[in-house]
N, C-alpha and C positions, 0 to 999 in steps of 0.2 A: 572158448575152444575154436581153433581154426577150422573154417569150413573146407570141405573137399573141393578142390579146384574144378573137377569135372562137373560137380553140381552147379557151381556158379556159372560155368560156361554154357549151361543149358537152360538158364532162365530166359523168359521172353525177351528182355532187353538184350541179353548176350547173343541170342539167335539173330538179332538184327544188326549185330556188329559186323558190318560188311560195307560195300560201296555206298549203299543208300544212306549210311549214317553220316556221310559227309555233305549231304544235301543241305543247302542253306535256305531257311524259310523266309528270310527277308530279301535282301538283294542277292540274286544268284551269283553275282560276281565275287561275293565273299568266299565262294567255294575254293578259290585259288589258295586261300590261307588254311582251310581245314582239311582238304583232301590231299593226302600225300602223293597220290597218283597225278595230281595236277602239275607237279614238278617234273614229270617225265618229258613234257613238251614245253621247254622254256620259251620258245618263240610265242606260242599261244599265251603262256603265262604272262609274259611281258606286254603283250598287246592288251590284255585285260587290265594289268596294273597301270599302264599308260592311260587307259580310259578312266580309271579311278582317279588318277592324279589330276586329270582335266576336269572331271565332273563331280566327284565326291571323295576328296582326298582323305577325309576323316570319316570312315565308313563304319556304321553300326552293323555288326554281324551277329545275326541270331540264327541258331540252329537247334534242331531237336536233340542233338547229342553233345553240344558244347555250351558251356555257360556263355552268355553274351560278352562281346568285347568290341572295342573300337580299334579298327585297323588304320594305322598311319602309313601312308604311301609316299609322301613327299619328303625330300631330303631335309628341308627346313624343319618339318614337324618331328621327324625321327631325331634330328639333331637336338631340338628343343626338349623333347621328352627325355633324351639321354642326359642332357644337362641338368634337368630338374630332379635330381636324385633325392632332393629334400622332400618332394611331394609325391613323386612316382617311384614307388619302391619295388625292389625284388622281394619275392617271398619263396616259400617252398613250392609254389605253383608257378614258377617263372617260365615253364615250358608248356606249350599248348598241347593238351591231351583231352580225349573225350571224357565227359563226366562219368560215364560208366566205368572207364578204366580207373579213374581216381577213386571211385567208390569201391571197386573190387580190391584195389591195393589196400584201402583202409580196412575192409572186412577181413582180408587175409592176414593183416598185420605185417605186410611187407615194409621193411624199413625204407623211408623216403630219402631221396638224395639230399645231402647237406653239404653243398659245395659253395664256392665263392659266388656262383651265379644264383644261388638260393638264399643269399645273405644280403643285408644292407646295414647302413649305419656303422656304429662302432664294431659290431660283430664282424662285419665284412672287412673293415679296415685292419682290425687286429689279426684276422686270419690271412689276409693278403700279405701283411707285413712279414709273415713267416718265410716266404720265398721271394719276396719282391726284389731283393738284391741280385738274385740269380738271373733275373730276366731284364735287368737294366741293359741299355745298349752297350755300355763299356764291358759288362760281364759277358754278354753274348758274343761280343767281338773276339774274346779270348778263346771261344770255341770254334772259330773259323777253320783252323787247321784240321780239326776233327771232321767238320762238315765237308771240307775239301776232300779228305780221304774217303769218306763214305760216298760222296758224289762220284769220285773216280771209280770206286768199286762197282757202282750200279751202271755207270756208262760202259765199263768193261762187260758187265752182264748183258747189257743191251746188244753189244757187239757179238757176244757169244751166242745169243739167241738166234742168230743166222738170218736176220732180215725180216722176221715176222714175230710179232708178240702182241699181247694185250698190255698196252702201256700202263693202264690203270693198275691192274693186278700184279704184273710182273716187275714194274719199276716204281711207279708213284707210291703205292701202298708200302711195300717193303723198305723203300728208301726213307720215307718219312718216319716209319716206325723205328728203323735202325737209329736215326738221329736222336729221337726222344728217348729211346731205351738206353742208348749210350750215355746220355746226360743223366738219366735216371739211375743207371748202374745195374740194369737188368742184362744178364748175359745173352748173347745171340741165340743160344739154344732154346731160350724161352720166348723169343720174339713171335714165333708162329702162334703159340698159345695165347699170347697177349693180344695179337691181332684178332683171333677168333673170339676172344672174350669181349673185346671192345666193340666189335661189329655186332655181336649178339646182344650186347647191352643197349647200344644206341643205334641199332639198325632201323629204328622207327617201324613203319608198317611194311617195309620191304620184305617179301617172303624169303628172299635169298639169305637174309641176315637174321631173320627171326629164329628163336629156338624152336624146339619140337612143336609143330603146329597142333598136334593132338592134345597137348597140354602146355600151352605157352607160359602160363604162370609158373608151373613147376620148372620149366626150362629156364625162365628168368631167375628164379630162386637158386637154381643150380649154378648158373653163371655167377651170381652174386656171392654164393658160398665159395666158389673157386677163387674169386678175387680176394675174398676175406682171408682165406687160408694162405694164399700166396703172400699177401702183403703183411699179414700178421707175422709170418716167418721172417720177412724182410725187415720189419720193424724191430723185432727182437735181435736180429743180427746187427743192424746198424746202430742200435743202442749199445750193444756189447762191443762192437768193432766199427766205430765210425770211420768213414772214408770221404774222399772228395767227390761226392755225388749228391744229386738232388734227393734221393731216397733218404740219405742221412739227415739232410736238412728237415725233411718232413717228419721223419721218425722222432727227431729230437726237438721239434718245434714247440714253442711255448706261446700261449695267448694270455695276456694279462698276468704274466709271471707264473703261470701254471701249464703243465703239459696239455697239449690238445687232447680232447676227448677221443675215445676209440672210434666213434662214428665219424667224427670230423676228419680224423686221420685217414681212415679207410677211404672216404670219399675224396679227400685231397689227392691221394694216390690215383684214384680212378679217373678223376677229371683231368689230371695232368697227362695220364697215360692215353686217354681217349682224345681230348682236345689237342694234345700235342702231335697227333698224326692224322686223324681223320679229316679235319678241316684243311690241313695243308695238302694232304694227298688229293682231296677233291679239287682244290685250287690248281694243283699241278696238272692233274689229268684233264680237268675242264679247260684249263688254259692251253694245254697242248692241243686239244680238239679245236679251240678257236684259232690257234696258229695254223693248223693244217687246213682249216677252211678259208684261210687268208694267206695263200702262198707268198704274196708280196711282203707280208710281215715276217715270214720265215727268212726270206732273203735279206730283209733289212737288218734283222738281228744277226744273221750270219756275217753280213758285211761290217757290222758295227757292234761287237760284243759288249761295248760299254752301255748299250741300251738295255742290258739284262735287268738292271735294277728297276728301271721304269716299266719294263715289260712285266716284271713280277707284280708291280702295283696294278697294272692294267688287268692282269690275269685274276688277281684277287678281287678287283672291282667287278669284273665280268662274271665271275662265278659265284661270289657271295655265299660261301658254303653254309654259314650259319643263316638259316632262313628268317628266324624271328625269335624275339624274346617278349615276354609279357611283363608289364609293370602295373602296379596297383595304386590307384589314386587315394591318397590319405585325406584329401579334402577336395572340394571343387577346384578344378584347374582348367584353364583355357588353353587349348592347343589348336592351331590352325583355324582360329575363329569359332571353334566349337567348345562348349563347356562340357567337360567330362565330370560327371557327378562323383562325389566321394564314394569310394567302395567299388567303382567300376574298374574293369581291366582294359589295358591299352596294349595293343600288339604293335611292335616296331618291326616293319618289314624292310630288311636290309637290301634284298635284291631290287626292290622297287626304288628305294632311295638312291641306289647306285646307278640308276638309269634316268634320273630326273634331269630333263633338259634345262631346268632353271639353274643347274649347277655344272652339268657336263655338256660340252659342245658335241652335238651329234652323238648322243649317248648310246645309240644302238650300233655304232661303228666300233669295231675292235681295232685299237690303235696303240701299238707298243710305245709310240713316242708321244702319247697324249700328254699335254702339259697340265691338265687338271686331274690326272689320275690320283694325285695325293689327297683329293677331297673324298675318297671312298669312305664308306661307313662300315665296311665288312668287319672291322675289329671293334665296333662299338665306339663309345665316347665317354669321357668323364671318368668317374670313379670305377666304372666297370669296364674300362678299356682293356682289351685282351692282354693278359700277361705275356703270352707267347708270341705276340705279333712280330717281334724282332727275329725270333727263330724262324717263323714261317717265311718271312721275306728273304732271309739269308738262304734257306733251303732251296727256294724256287730260283732265285737269281744265281745261285752257285751252280746248279746242275744244267740250266738251259744252255749256256754257251758251250759247255763240255759236250753235250749231246750233238750240237751242230758241228763241232770240230770232228766228230767221229763218224757221222752218218750223213748221207744226202739222199736225194730221191725219196724224201720222207713224205708219206701220204696215208690217208685213211685206207683201211683194208676191210671195210664193212661199216655198218651203222653203229655209232656209240650207243650205249645203254645208260640211262639215268636211273638213279635210285628213287624209290617211292619214299619220300621223307619230307615232312614239313618242319623238321627241326634242323638237322644237319644232313646235307646231301649234295649230290652232284653226279658227275660221270663215274660210273662204277666199272664199266668195261669200255676199253678204247682199243679196238683192233687196228694195228698200224703195220705198214711194210716200209722197208727202207733198204738202202745199200750201204754196207760198211765200207769205209774208206781204207 
């Protein structure tokens, strides 16, 4: 019998579920990986990560509230761990969450995510194959006209807002969700709902995005049920009336000659809907913040719009919206000179890897002409390389020069706000002011 949510939330462990739970009992520097609030101040975060790369790049992190893990902070080690998909596997626990949260999910019988990031081996390959052709560079290129039109629409919106806006919420978020929903086949009338659901599901510890704080589990379950209802109807429709959209591909997808299971189909929809816009919107908003803090870079891009492609790479390197994934050692494996015992967890820190001075010249400098920007690890590597990377790049590089064509005197209009998130996060509010040409 499922336990009452409110009863679980008032157990002794649950009452401690707050800021203290992120305290790390071994090396306190490990708190930058466990505490979502640590990502609010990325300057301080990167100072700590740089210290770890110099002194203890493979850090054993132990906490009262998290199962122990090894944090990889150097580019070479994250690269190697990503490459070793034969030994370091993804599992249903590929995202770092407190042990209490995992136990509560199990007790309540909440269905666990079953997406590409929670699979490995043949299972992963077979499910990835369902949509792989849609995300190849040549296929994505055919969508450029649609991306152009959507970018024009949101640049017009920027102009209509009259010289002041929250760039993150008014432009970056709706622009990126419009692109992925157009590809998906979701009508514009449902975009607002999809945005609210995806933020509620993957808003991590940020109070702004969490469901009803008086009963967060019930809120989570409500969001999941709304997703399930929406996509069940979409699946039935696309099976009966297939069209040229990604929803049709997923609804009719087969794995090993059989239709995908209901759980796998649901989570396929969810991961594409969420990963298709939240990571890109954080890259665009955070990249815009970096541009505005470096006016010389704004002028360089305005003078030479052909820099937009490399600027997009630099913005994605700089922001690294996906903070980390976990891998599980199937046997003893050596990474960075440290033997990781079989059964241990390894955390791949992408923001840290993207600022490694062994790979990037002057890594703490934001430079849209950076020649080594292509070495970023924001999209992962190997068999788990991000399916949507080509769309993310195109969305960012398409809208940037259009913005600079229409506005000038572009500057911050207040302090940006960063999300509390140790999985996917970035700038969630970016107040700006500008003059429309």
